[in-house]
C-alpha positions in Angstrom: 112.7 146.8 39.5 109.7 145.0 41.0 107.4 142.6 38.9 104.6 145.3 39.3 106.7 147.8 37.8 107.9 145.3 35.0 104.2 144.5 34.1 103.2 148.0 34.0 105.9 149.1 31.5 105.2 145.9 29.6 101.5 147.1 29.5 102.4 150.8 28.6 104.5 149.2 25.7 101.6 146.9 24.4 99.1 149.5 24.5 101.4 152.4 22.8 102.8 149.9 20.2 99.2 148.6 19.5 97.9 152.4 19.0 100.7 153.0 16.4 100.1 149.6 14.9 96.4 150.6 14.4 97.5 153.7 12.7 99.7 152.0 10.4 96.9 149.3 9.2 94.5 152.5 8.7 97.0 154.2 6.6 97.9 150.9 4.6 94.4 150.9 3.4 94.7 154.3 1.9 97.8 153.1 -0.2 96.1 151.5 -3.5 98.6 148.7 -5.0 102.2 147.5 -4.3 103.7 149.3 -7.4 106.9 151.0 -6.9 105.5 154.5 -7.1 103.1 153.5 -4.2 105.8 152.0 -2.1 108.1 155.0 -2.3 105.5 157.6 -1.7 105.8 159.6 1.4 102.5 158.2 2.9 104.1 154.7 2.4 107.2 155.8 4.1 105.7 157.7 7.0 103.4 154.4 7.4 106.1 152.0 7.5 108.0 154.0 10.1 105.0 154.1 12.3 104.5 150.3 11.8 108.0 149.6 12.8 108.1 151.7 15.8 104.7 150.0 17.0 106.0 146.5 16.5 109.1 147.3 18.4 107.0 148.5 21.3 104.7 145.6 21.0 107.8 143.2 20.9 109.1 144.9 24.0 106.0 144.4 25.8 104.9 140.8 24.9 107.2 138.9 27.3 105.4 140.9 30.1 102.2 139.3 28.9 103.6 135.9 28.5 105.4 136.0 32.1 102.0 137.2 33.9 100.3 134.0 32.7 103.2 131.7 32.0 102.4 129.6 35.1 98.8 128.9 34.3 99.0 129.1 30.3 101.4 126.0 29.8 103.2 125.1 26.7 100.0 126.4 24.8 100.8 129.9 26.1 104.8 129.7 25.3 104.1 128.3 21.9 101.6 131.0 21.2 103.8 133.9 22.7 106.9 132.6 20.5 104.8 132.4 17.3 103.2 135.8 17.8 106.8 137.4 18.8 108.2 136.0 15.5 105.5 137.3 13.3 105.5 140.6 14.7 109.2 140.8 14.2 109.0 139.6 10.7 105.7 141.3 9.4 105.8 144.3 11.7 109.5 145.2 11.6 111.6 143.4 8.8 109.0 143.8 6.1 108.3 147.6 6.7 111.9 148.2 7.3 112.5 147.2 3.5 109.9 149.6 2.5 111.9 152.3 4.3 115.4 151.3 3.2 116.0 148.9 0.4 113.2 149.7 -1.9 113.9 153.3 -2.3 117.4 152.6 -2.6 116.8 150.1 -5.5 114.5 152.7 -7.1 117.2 155.4 -6.9 119.4 153.1 -9.0 116.8 153.0 -11.6 116.3 149.0 -11.3 113.4 147.5 -12.7 110.2 148.1 -10.6 109.5 144.4 -10.5 113.1 143.7 -9.3 112.6 146.4 -6.5 109.4 145.2 -5.1 110.0 141.4 -5.6 111.2 139.8 -2.2 114.4 137.8 -2.4 114.0 134.0 -2.8 116.0 133.3 0.5 112.8 135.1 2.2 110.6 132.3 1.3 111.0 130.1 4.0 110.6 132.8 6.5 107.6 134.0 4.9 105.8 130.5 5.0 106.8 130.2 8.9 105.4 133.6 9.3 102.1 132.8 7.6 101.6 129.5 9.4 103.1 131.0 12.7 100.4 133.8 12.6 97.5 131.3 12.6 98.9 129.0 15.2 100.0 131.8 17.4 96.9 133.6 17.6 94.9 130.4 18.0 97.1 128.9 20.9 97.6 132.2 22.6 93.6 132.6 22.5 93.2 129.0 24.0 95.9 129.5 26.5 94.4 133.0 27.8 90.9 131.6 27.8 92.1 128.5 30.0 94.4 130.3 32.2 91.9 133.0 33.2 94.6 135.3 34.2 93.5 138.0 31.7 89.9 138.8 30.9 88.3 136.3 28.8 87.0 138.9 26.2 90.7 139.1 25.1 90.8 135.6 24.1 87.7 135.8 22.4 88.9 138.9 20.6 92.0 137.0 19.3 89.8 134.2 17.8 87.7 136.8 16.1 90.9 137.9 14.7 91.5 134.4 13.1 87.7 134.4 12.0 87.9 137.8 10.2 91.4 136.8 8.7 89.9 133.7 7.3 86.8 135.7 5.9 89.3 138.2 4.4 90.3 135.6 1.9 86.6 135.6 0.2 86.6 137.3 -3.0 83.9 139.8 -2.1 85.2 141.1 1.2 85.5 144.8 0.8 89.1 145.9 -0.1 88.8 148.7 2.3 88.4 146.3 5.3 91.4 144.1 4.6 93.5 145.6 7.5 90.2 144.8 9.9 92.0 141.6 11.2 95.2 143.5 12.2 93.0 146.1 13.7 91.1 143.6 15.8 94.3 141.6 17.0 96.0 145.1 18.0 92.7 145.5 20.0 93.4 142.4 21.8 97.0 143.3 22.5 95.7 146.5 24.0 93.7 144.6 26.3 96.7 142.6 27.6 98.4 145.8 28.1 95.4 147.4 30.0 95.3 144.3 32.3 99.1 144.4 33.0 98.8 148.0 34.2 96.6 147.0 37.1 97.8 143.5 38.1 96.4 143.7 41.9 92.8 144.8 40.3 93.1 141.8 38.0 94.0 139.4 40.7 91.1 140.7 43.1 88.7 140.2 40.0 89.9 136.7 39.6 89.6 136.1 43.4 86.1 137.1 43.3 85.1 134.9 40.2 86.9 131.8 42.0 84.7 132.5 45.1 81.5 132.9 42.9 82.3 129.6 41.0 83.0 127.7 44.5 79.6 129.3 45.8 77.6 128.1 42.9 79.0 124.6 43.1 78.2 124.3 46.7 
């Protein structure tokens, strides 16, 4: 398989996976609360399945994104990629998977609602790594993307916007209906990566024109 074909397949995976993820975020805004009835509702189960499918597709496409700019992104790009990959696996696959499998199973055995929806204590360390990794991963990947100039710069700025909106998300008066906005913006950035991977030759041509323009301006 040629590198061009691999990049295009990665691009398709990133775009389709991100679209699934956006649907997941939007349906999550329709679910009010984390009580057992909400988590076991048909909408919650369908939403979680959509989220799992989207995250798996993104996981398959992320290595292509990293490889495309690995030579110029350096260690920042590698760390950003690893953090984002882990966060996507934990938050996008494992957590929704429990909603589809374990929580309905525990509820069927008439266990207490609090017991059914409370994550096991062994998850605490993984959750902390996920929260820290989400911030560091987005930040490092944004910086690496802006510095590498392999992908359009607006993708890097969109990643930074994801962080900014994510921090604003913790402000008390931030509308609850917009709680999923950071995830949607982040998914839009991933779609940008995917779109650029679909036409690597065109992207290289754009970079060459930009480089020539910069050289001419300096001269």
